[in-house]
N, C-alpha and C positions, 0 to 999 in steps of 0.2 A: 469278092466283100458280100459277104449273107446279112441277113437281118440284125446279128449278134454284133456285127462290130459296125460301128461308126468314128470315124475318123477325118470326112471329108469337111470339107465348107459349112454345108448347109447343117450338118449335124453341129458343128459350134458357132454355128448362127442361134441356132435352136437354142443351146444349153451352153451357151458361153461358160459357166462355172462348174462344169462337168466334172467329176471326180479324175484326178490321174492316176494311172498305173492299176486301169481295172484290169481285171482277170483276161477279159476279151482284146486286150488292146493289141493288135498284128496279128491277129489269128487272121487263118487262112482259110475261109469258105466258097469253095468254087461252087459257079453257082448249078444247081440240082437240073438234069435234065432227064431224056427219057432213057439216056443210054446210063446215068447213074440209078435209074429206077430198074431197069434191067437185070443190071449186076447185084443188087440189094436179093432180088428173088432167086437167083441162081447162088450168092454168097452160101457158102455151109463149111461150117468147122470141126474136124476130130481131134481126138489125142493124139499127142505125139510121141515118141519114147526116146527123146533127145535132152541135151543137159540143162537148160535155163527153168529157176524156177523162180514166180514172183514171191515175194515178203508179202504172208497175209493180210488181209484189210481187217479180220477181225480175229484170226485164232491166237491164243495165247497173251501173256504178259506183252507190256510194249518196254520191249529192251532198248530200244535204241534209236532215237530223232534226228533228221537235220531241221533245222530252222534254219531262215535265212531271214537277215534285218536292216535291212537298207537305211541308210540313214533318215531321209522322208520319214520312216514308218519310228525310227528312235526319237525323232522330234517332234510326234504329236500324240499329245497324251490319250485320243482317243483310241489308236492303236496298240500303245505301250500296254494298254490295260488288258488288251485280250491276248497280247502275247504275253506278259506275267502271268496271266492266270493260268495258261497251260503250264508255264515251266514249273508253276508251285502247284499244280495239282497232279503233278508225278511225282512217282513213289522214287523214295529212295533209293537209289543205286542204278537208276535210268542212264543211261550215256544219249550225250548229246553233241553231233555236231553242228557248229556254230558256225551262217558264214555273216560276215558284217563288214563294213566298212575300216578302214584301220584307225582314224579317228575318232570312232566311238568304240573303241576296244573298252576304257575303264567303266566306262558306263553300263554296257551290256555285260562285261565280267561280275558287274553288283548286282544282277539280277540273277543270278545262279547261286548266291551268295550259302542258299539254301542245301547246295549240290556240294558234294565232295566235289574238288578241285580236279580231282585226276579223270572223274568222269564226262569233263566237258573238254573238249577238241577244237580249237579256237580256226575258224579259214579265215583270213581277214584279205579282203580285196580293197584295191587301190580306192582312194576318194573319187578318181576321175571315171571311174568305170560305173556305167549302171549296173543297176539289179533291181528285182523285185520282190515283195515277201510271200510271193506265191510258189513254196518251195516244192510243191505236191507235182509239181505240171511239167518240170525240163528233163526229165529223165524218169525210169521206172526202175525201182531197187528190186533184183534179184541174186539170187544166188546160184551156184552151179552143184546140183544135186549129187553129181557125181565125187563130190570135196565133202567126204564123211567127214575128216578129220578134221578140217580146218574150213569152215563155213566162212569166206571170206565173200561180203556183198558188194554188188556192181551196179554200178549208174547208167543203166543203158539209154544212151539219148538216139532220139529221132534224125533222121535226116537231116532237118532243118528245124529251130524254133525261133523266130523270127522276134520275141518280145522281151524288149529291153536289151539285157545283158546277161539273160538268166542261162543262156546256152554256154556262158564260162565255168560257170557254178562247178560240173561235174568235174571238167579236168582239173579247175585251182583246189578242190576238196583231194582229188586222186595226192598234190603235194602236200600234203598239210598231213593227211589220216592215212588210214590201211585201205579206204575206199579204193575201187579200180572203176576208171570210166570207159565205157565202150558205146558203139554205135551202130546203128541197125538201118537200112534203108529202106525204110517203114516210115507214116507219117503216126505219130499217135501223141498225144499227151497223159500223164499220169491222172490226172483229175477224171477221166475218160474210161478209166481202167477201176474195176473194181474184183479183189481175188477172195475166189470161196475155198472152199473147202477140195472137192475135185472138180471145180470149175473156175474159169474167172471171164470178167462181163466188160465187154470192149462194146463202147459208143459206137454206134452206125457209121455215123458221119463221116470218121477219119480212116474208116475202112474203106469209103468211096472215095476220099480223098486219094488216099495212097495209089490204088487204081488210075486215079485220073492223073497224078501224075507221073507213071508210069507211061501211059500213051500219052502225054506230051511231050516225052522226052526227058524232064526234069531231074526222076529219079533215073540213076548210074543201073538199070537193071535191065538186062534182056532176059525176056523170055523163053526158055527153051523150045525145041523145035517140038511137036507134038502136044505143049502142056497150053493149057487158058491160062489166062491174065489169072483170075480167079484163084486156079487150081493154086499157081506157083505163088500168089501171095498167102495164101492159106497156110502154104508151106514153110513161108518166109517167116510168118508171125509164130509157129511151132519153131522153128529152127531159134528163131535169136528172144523171143520172149518167152513162152512157158509150154513147155513138151510133154510135161504130165498133168497137167490139166484141159478139160475141155472149154473150148473158147464157145462163151454164145453170147450173140451183140445184140443188142439194146438199141430199139427207134421203132418207130411206127414205118407202113409199110407206104406210105406214101407221103410223099412234100407237105408241110404244114401251113404253106400259101399265108403267112404271115406278111401282111405289108411295113413299109418300114414307116409308111406316116398314114395316119388315120385323122377325119375330120367329124369331130364329135362336139352336138349339140345339144344342151340339155336343161331345162329349165331358163332358156334366156341368156345363158351361159356359154361361150364358146370354146372348145379346148382341142389343140392339136397335140394327137397323143401321138406317143413314142414307143410304143408296146416292145419290140422288139430285141432288146439290150438284154444277150444274153442266150436268144434263141439260136438253135441249128436250125438244117436242112429237114431229117428227121426225129430232131430229139428237144422235147419241149424247154429244156435246159443244154446248154452247149457242151456241158458235162456231167456225165451220170453221176456225180457224186453227189451232185447238187440237188437230185431228188430221188437216189435209191440209196439202202441202208442197208449192209450186213447184219445180221445179227447172231449167225450161229444156228445150230438143230433145234426147234422146237419139241413139245412133251411130243409129239408123236412121230420125231424122225426126221420130218421134211425140214429141208432147210428155208430158216424165216427172213424174209424178205420183206423190206419196208420202201412203202414208194407214194411219195407225197401226191396229194389231192388238194387243189385250191377251193375245191367246191367244201369240202372240210372244213378250212382256214373262213371260206364267207360264211356257213354255217356259224361258226363258233364267234365269228365278230360282228354279223348284220353286215356283212360289205357285200360287194356284186364288183365281181371281174370278169368283164367283157373279153380280155384277151390271155386269158390264161390258160387256154390248150387244155382245156379238161381232158374231152375226148381222147387227144394223146397220154396222157398220163394213164387214162384208164387202159387204153390199148396196149401199154405196155404191160400193166399190171394183170390184165388179162392172160397174156401172152406167160409172163411167170410161172402162173396160176395153171397152164395149160404144161407148161413143163414138169409141171410137180412139186412149185417150189410153195410155201405157205406163206402166202399172203399177206400184208397188214397193211393196210391205209393209213396216213398221217396226215397232218393240218400242212399246208405248202404256201404261203401269201404269196399274192403277186399283187404287187402295191404303187402308184403311183405319186411320182415328187415333184411339184411347180418350180419347173427349175425357170421359169421365165414369163414376165408380162410384154407381149406387146401389141401394137395396132394392127389391125387387120391391113393398112395402110403399107407398114413397115414388111409385113410379112409379104405383102400383094408385089409392093418394088421390089422384096430381094428374089423372089419366085420368078421375076422377067429377067433376072441372070440367066448366065449359062451356069452356074455354081445353084443354082435353084432351079433348076429344069424339073425336078424329081416330088417340087411342093406344087406346083401346077392344079394338078386335080385336086390337092385339098381345098386351094384357092377358090375356085371352082364351086366345090363345094358349098363352100362356107359362103359365096354370093348365093349360089340359089339360094342360103337359107336365112338371106337378109341382112349379111354383114355389112357396117359402113366404115369409112374410112376410119373413124374414131373408134370402131369395136376395139373390145380390149378381148385378143386370144391368147390363156393361158399354154400355155404347154408344159404336157406333164409327161416325163419321162420315167417308165418304168421299169421296175425292178424287182425279183425275188428273195424274200426273206425266209431263209429254210433252217428248219433242223435235222434235216436227213443228214447234211454235211458236219456229223459229230468225229467222234473219235470214241472205237469199241477196245473192251480187252474182253473175251472168253476165254478165262483160264482156266485149266484143272486145278494150278496151284495156288492162284488169288484169287478165285472166283470170277465173278463177270461186273463190270464196270463199265459205264458211258459217262463220258464227258462232251455234255451239251452248251452250245451258245446260249445264250439266254439275248432276248431282247426288248421285254418290256420296258422302257425308260423313255421317262421325256416326252417328246412326241409322240413317240410311238409305245406309250404306256400300256394302251389295251392288247399288245401283245402278251401282255403278263396272264393273261387265262389259258394262252400255247401254252407258253413255258411251263406254266402248272399242269397241262394236260399231256405233256412231253412227258416231264418226269412221273406220271400215275402210270402211260403206256410203258415206258421200261421197266419203272418199279416190278409191272405187272408179269413181264418176262423173267423177273428173279435176280433183274441188272442193280446194281448201287450206282444211283445218279449222282453224278459230280457238275454241279450248276459250275460256268465259263462267266466270264464278263460280260459287258456288252459288246455284242459284235455287229452291232449295228453299221457303224464305219466301214465295217468289213464287206456288210450285205450291200451299199452302195455302191460299190466299185468291184459287185457281182463275184463274191466268194463270200468264205466264212473259215471255221477252225480247221476242217479237215483240209485245206486248202493251203495252209500256213504250215503245214509241214510235210516230213516224209518219213514214213518207219523202214527204217532201216534193217532192223531186227526184230524177232518175236521169240518167248521164253515159250516153257510150257503151261 
């Protein structure tokens, strides 16, 4: 379990009201070690010549989307506003595959009243089956490049996907639609992949996870004699995922080293910081779609890539983000620049929420239990800073608020549009200045900007709008 995944007793003690159905729930982040670091340094990918071709993250009109609406979302106004803003923003003619709980069918159908009924395919799930609204992650959408007459879309699943019942979605969709489900002996999630023109991006963490599971015997793979594990995994990604584009890895060269718990004393106040929600081993956020956006060719012909920057957000807001890992974003942006991309930096917020206030005595007592062993270091630091039994300790859980996680259309027939989440509401009203700045940024690229609803309720669960859909088809 890595820094981005909290499911243990200590986390629930510190954040008793933590939101359920976070995007990182049940993610597997094996501990990073020197073997994984060595693997990173030698892993290289080259284009292949086989069949699979992933659906683009940016190119052409959005022809078809998969959306999933579990009952917990259908019943939550702060989530349905986001869902419906996406549905209403899509042009008439867009096709939808809609996964829903059986008892919610009538309500969900009403959301699509502005679209022709023939363009919406419903995939009912039994009410007793749990699944999430994070439709992006459980599979990759691809076509067979050799099927020139009938481009059928396949949902390619990883070897395992432990989050809720999302691993059932592809197979159930196959029963009710023309989609076909497939599986690969690899570790990946859709949100950790972005698909460009002649390249596709994959977050480094899951490549290393694949190699680690091969070594542990958990993946049913026998590396052929005379081949290295790295060479063979490279071939498997070409064979199963995309053989028509070059694979580029996105991540840092060294582990980020973010601890789970920090003791912070500021102006006489005591804070217990949990900064790692959503952080990976080599990625400042566990999925690259949270901090990287593909926009298409810039005026000089180079491919434009937006990379988030917490420092730009702090400058705009007058805030400080001590755990934002700015150097990791900068390293990744510099690597894109080295590879010849047109790199644009944009604001990305790393923001805390006070999730609980407890006495130092209560924290100290819990840290003395077996479940609280990891908290003993911060208890010692608070003690050294003069904490008394009745001192109030404020627990701060940090999460990312990101405009990179948006929907992009760069079309020769319909023009260029971007569908941006917004966040400047209520307690987060200060973020309106970045809502405006992001609109100006995209307008400067020649895009029409469509502002979507308030996505704060999604961000607190470690995802935004790109996470709640799956591109199934693109037009010209």
